[in-house]
C-alpha positions in Angstrom: -46.6 -41.6 -9.8 -49.6 -39.8 -11.2 -49.4 -37.0 -13.7 -50.4 -34.3 -11.1 -47.6 -35.4 -8.6 -45.1 -35.6 -11.5 -45.9 -32.0 -12.5 -45.5 -30.7 -9.0 -42.2 -32.4 -8.6 -40.9 -31.0 -11.9 -42.0 -27.5 -10.9 -40.1 -27.8 -7.6 -37.0 -29.0 -9.4 -37.2 -26.2 -11.9 -37.7 -23.6 -9.1 -34.8 -24.9 -7.2 -32.5 -24.9 -10.2 -33.6 -21.3 -11.0 -32.9 -20.2 -7.4 -29.5 -21.9 -7.4 -28.6 -20.4 -10.7 -29.5 -16.9 -9.5 -27.6 -17.4 -6.3 -24.4 -18.4 -8.2 -24.8 -15.6 -10.6 -25.1 -13.0 -7.9 -22.2 -14.4 -5.9 -20.0 -14.4 -9.0 -21.1 -10.9 -9.9 -20.2 -9.7 -6.3 -16.8 -11.3 -6.5 -16.0 -9.9 -9.9 -17.0 -6.4 -8.7 -14.6 -6.7 -5.8 -11.7 -8.0 -7.7 -8.6 -6.0 -8.5 -8.5 -7.2 -12.1 -11.7 -5.4 -12.8 -10.0 -2.0 -12.1 -7.7 -2.0 -15.1 -7.2 -3.7 -18.4 -4.4 -6.1 -19.3 -0.9 -4.6 -18.9 0.8 -2.9 -21.8 4.5 -3.4 -22.5 7.1 -0.7 -22.7 9.5 -2.0 -25.3 12.6 -0.2 -24.2 12.2 -1.6 -20.6 10.8 -5.0 -21.7 8.5 -4.4 -18.8 4.8 -3.6 -18.2 3.8 0.1 -18.0 2.7 1.6 -14.7 -0.8 0.4 -13.8 -3.8 2.7 -14.1 -7.0 2.0 -12.1 -10.6 2.9 -12.6 -12.3 4.9 -9.9 -13.3 3.0 -6.7 -16.2 4.8 -5.0 -16.7 2.5 -2.0 -14.4 1.2 0.6 -12.1 -1.1 -1.4 -11.9 -4.9 -0.9 -8.4 -6.3 -0.2 -8.1 -7.2 -3.9 -9.0 -3.7 -5.0 -6.7 -2.2 -2.4 -3.8 -4.3 -3.8 -4.5 -2.9 -7.3 -4.9 0.7 -6.0 -1.5 0.4 -4.3 0.1 -0.5 -7.6 -1.7 2.4 -9.3 -0.5 4.9 -6.8 3.1 3.7 -6.4 4.0 2.6 -9.9 5.7 5.4 -11.9 7.8 6.2 -15.0 10.4 9.0 -14.6 13.5 10.1 -16.4 15.6 8.2 -13.9 13.8 4.9 -14.5 10.6 2.8 -14.1 9.2 1.9 -10.6 6.8 -1.1 -10.4 5.2 -2.7 -7.4 4.5 -6.4 -7.4 3.3 -9.3 -5.2 1.2 -7.1 -2.9 0.0 -9.0 0.1 -2.0 -7.0 2.6 -4.4 -7.0 5.6 -7.1 -4.4 6.1 -7.6 -3.1 9.6 -10.6 -1.6 11.3 -11.5 1.8 9.7 -10.6 4.7 12.0 -11.0 8.4 12.1 -8.5 10.8 10.4 -5.3 11.4 12.5 -3.5 14.6 11.5 0.1 13.6 12.3 -0.1 10.4 10.2 -2.7 11.2 7.6 -2.4 14.9 6.7 -0.1 14.1 3.8 -2.4 11.7 2.0 -3.2 13.3 -1.3 -6.7 14.8 -1.5 -7.9 13.1 1.7 -11.5 13.7 2.9 -10.9 14.8 6.5 -14.4 13.6 7.5 -14.1 10.1 6.1 -12.7 7.0 7.8 -9.2 5.8 7.0 -8.5 2.1 6.5 -5.1 1.1 8.0 -3.1 -1.5 6.1 -0.2 -3.7 6.8 1.6 -6.3 4.6 4.4 -6.9 2.1 5.3 -6.2 -1.5 8.2 -6.3 -3.9 9.6 -3.1 -5.4 11.3 -3.0 -8.8 13.3 -0.1 -10.1 14.1 -0.8 -13.8 16.5 0.7 -16.3 16.1 0.8 -20.1 17.5 -2.5 -21.3 21.0 -2.3 -22.7 23.6 -5.1 -23.2 26.3 -3.1 -21.3 24.5 -1.4 -18.4 21.2 -3.3 -17.9 21.1 -6.6 -19.7 17.7 -8.3 -20.2 16.9 -10.5 -17.2 18.9 -8.2 -14.9 17.6 -4.8 -15.8 15.8 -4.2 -12.5 16.8 -3.6 -8.9 14.6 -5.9 -6.9 13.7 -5.1 -3.2 11.4 -7.4 -1.3 9.6 -5.4 1.5 8.6 -8.0 4.1 6.7 -5.7 6.5 5.2 -2.3 5.8 2.2 -0.2 7.0 -0.1 1.6 4.6 -3.4 3.4 4.1 -6.6 3.4 2.1 -8.5 6.7 2.2 -11.4 8.5 0.6 -10.6 11.6 -1.4 -12.6 14.8 -1.5 -13.8 13.6 -5.0 -15.4 10.5 -3.4 -13.0 7.9 -4.7 -10.4 5.8 -2.8 -6.6 5.7 -3.0 -4.2 3.3 -1.3 -0.5 3.1 -0.8 2.2 1.6 1.4 5.3 2.9 3.1 8.8 1.9 1.8 11.3 -0.4 3.5 14.9 -1.4 3.4 16.6 -1.0 0.0 18.5 -4.0 -1.5 20.5 -4.3 -4.6 19.4 -7.7 -5.9 19.0 -7.7 -9.7 16.2 -9.5 -11.7 14.1 -9.4 -14.8 11.5 -6.7 -15.4 7.8 -7.6 -14.5 5.5 -8.0 -17.5 2.3 -8.8 -15.4 0.6 -7.2 -12.4 1.7 -10.1 -10.2 -0.4 -12.4 -8.1 -0.6 -10.8 -4.7 -2.4 -13.0 -2.2 -4.6 -10.8 0.0 -6.5 -11.5 3.1 -8.9 -9.8 5.5 -7.5 -10.4 9.0 -8.1 -8.6 12.2 -6.0 -5.5 12.7 -6.4 -3.3 15.7 -7.8 0.1 14.9 -5.0 1.5 17.1 -2.3 0.0 14.9 0.6 2.5 14.9 1.6 4.4 11.9 4.9 6.3 11.7 4.6 9.4 13.8 8.0 11.1 14.2 6.6 14.2 16.0 3.6 15.1 18.1 3.7 18.8 17.3 0.6 20.6 16.3 0.7 20.8 12.5 1.5 24.2 11.0 -1.0 25.6 8.5 1.8 27.0 6.3 3.1 24.6 3.8 5.3 26.7 1.5 7.4 29.5 2.8 7.0 32.8 0.9 10.7 33.7 0.8 12.0 30.5 -0.9 9.9 28.2 -3.0 12.5 25.4 -2.5 11.6 25.3 1.2 8.5 23.4 2.3 6.9 23.0 5.7 5.2 19.7 6.2 1.8 20.5 7.7 1.5 17.1 9.3 4.8 17.1 11.2 5.9 20.8 11.4 9.3 19.9 9.8 10.7 22.3 7.3 12.6 20.8 4.3 15.2 22.6 2.2 15.5 21.1 -1.3 16.6 22.4 -4.8 19.4 24.9 -4.7 19.8 24.3 -0.9 21.1 20.8 -1.7 24.5 20.1 -3.2 25.0 19.7 -7.0 26.7 16.3 -6.4 26.5 13.3 -4.1 28.9 13.2 -1.1 30.0 11.1 1.8 28.0 11.2 5.1 30.2 13.5 7.1 30.3 16.0 4.3 26.5 15.9 4.0 26.2 16.5 7.7 28.5 19.5 7.6 26.6 20.9 4.6 23.4 21.0 6.6 25.1 22.4 9.7 26.5 25.3 7.7 23.3 25.9 5.6 21.5 29.2 5.8 18.2 29.0 3.9 14.9 30.8 4.0 16.5 33.3 6.4 17.2 30.6 9.0 20.0 28.4 10.3 19.9 25.4 12.5 19.5 22.9 9.7 20.4 19.2 10.0 20.2 15.8 8.3 16.8 14.2 8.9 16.4 10.8 10.6 15.6 7.9 8.4 12.1 7.8 9.9 11.6 11.5 9.1 12.6 10.9 5.5 10.3 8.0 5.0 7.4 9.8 6.6 8.0 12.9 4.5 7.6 10.9 1.3 4.2 9.6 2.5 3.3 13.3 2.8 4.4 13.9 -0.9 7.6 15.8 -0.1 8.7 15.2 -3.7 5.6 17.1 -5.0 6.2 20.1 -2.9 10.0 20.7 -3.2 12.6 20.0 -6.0 14.9 17.2 -5.0 18.4 16.8 -6.4 19.9 13.4 -7.1 18.7 9.9 -6.5 18.6 9.8 -2.7 19.5 11.4 0.6 21.6 10.6 3.6 19.9 10.4 7.0 21.4 11.1 10.4 20.5 7.6 11.6 23.6 5.5 12.1 23.8 1.8 11.5 26.7 0.8 13.8 29.9 2.9 13.9 30.9 2.9 10.2 27.6 3.1 8.3 24.4 5.2 8.1 21.0 4.8 6.5 20.2 6.5 3.2 16.9 6.9 1.4 16.3 6.2 -2.3 13.9 8.8 -3.8 12.7 6.6 -6.7 12.0 3.4 -4.7 11.1 5.1 -1.4 13.3 2.6 0.3 16.1 2.8 2.8 19.5 1.2 2.6 22.5 1.1 4.9 25.8 2.2 3.4 29.4 3.0 4.6 29.9 6.6 5.8 32.4 7.0 3.0 30.0 6.1 0.2 29.7 9.1 -2.1 27.9 8.1 -5.3 24.3 7.5 -4.0 23.2 10.2 -1.6 22.9 14.0 -1.5 22.3 16.1 1.6 18.6 17.0 2.2 18.4 19.3 5.2 15.5 19.7 7.7 14.8 21.9 10.7 
């Protein structure tokens, strides 16, 4: 091989290596930018819970990847309250085809941009509700109530500030016990086809009311997405009670100058929490009875902290308060 041919071959090899290196760099950069780990730093540990702190995410300005959506779900649903620590783990989701805003299902999404497309989600996750570790009441390794949610719908939406939020609905509450999470978990996400017409919970087809808070009683709130009016605070009982007593409490209630109150169905309770019921009205206790029966001797209740439902005997009186609706 002469020197001229050798020089040209070397130039081709160098050029190819350069292009390959640039391609790999750009691909890696794109993957890193779309990862959930890039949205927040390493978890910090809350010593009294022996668990990670609620996740905090950086702003996402474009439609999130599935990995980013998984992280945003944790950032929106994790929480620390006087009652305990709520953590979301093992998020596995599918993103559907973006669709237009639908009032009856999307009006309660905090800060939503009504002109932007909503990304429907479906998938699974595990919810943890953790107590402060103590040898008697919440020993290490069993300080958390663990509830796997096998199937749940959700949303990602653009806010009026231009960033994105994501969250999932709750599911059936269980009372399994386990150790507190110390990492963000390793949710396996995927982009799979999901019909744009995928159904979200839609308990009523009424036209939404424009009035959210009644003027006469600040403990009463009208959900603009469903038209349902909720009576919290002083309109609830001071203590938990069995199902029949809770039913009678709502039947006899006169609040906001109106009667005709009742226990909500379990679907109405779950949907109200996606519309931020807890931010608009004071709630007593840890959960509420629903009117939805589970056989002849049990009914569904809803846990406020975990946003999960659980079936309990009608005689149970330690977990649920009446939360009336009309």
